[in-house]
C-alpha positions, 0 to 999 in steps of 0.5 A: 300916667298921672294925667289919667288920674287927675281931674280934667275940669278946668284944663285945656283939652286938644283933640289929636285923632278922631273918627270924625275928622272935623274934631281933629285939632279942636281945643277948649277948656273942659267944663264937665265930664260924664262916663261917655262925654267931655264938655268943652268951652271953645270960644263962645260955645260949648261942645260935647265930645264922645270919649270913645271917638277921640284921642286927646291931650290935656294941657301941655302934656304930650301924653295922648289919651285914648278916650275909649280907655277912660270910658268911666265916671270921673270919680272912678277914673281918678282911682283906677290903675292903668296899664299901657301896652 
C-alpha cells in the first residue's frame, strides 16, 4: 500500500490496463500529477493520461494501481488510508 502514498513524480509509470487499448503498455517518467491526470515524458513527447481510464504500476513494483481509486489531488492522496478488497 505504500505505493499509493508516495509521490510519483520522477518515477516510471507503465499502463497495464485501459479503456483505450492504445495506452496499454505505454510507459514514461511522471512529470506532473493533478486530481484527474498524470503527465508523462515518453521519449521526446509529453502525454497526459486520465487517471480514471487506466490501471498502472509505478517503478518496478508489481502493485497494480486503479487510477479511479487515486482520483484526488496528490497532496491529499499521500495522507489517505486505502483499503483493499
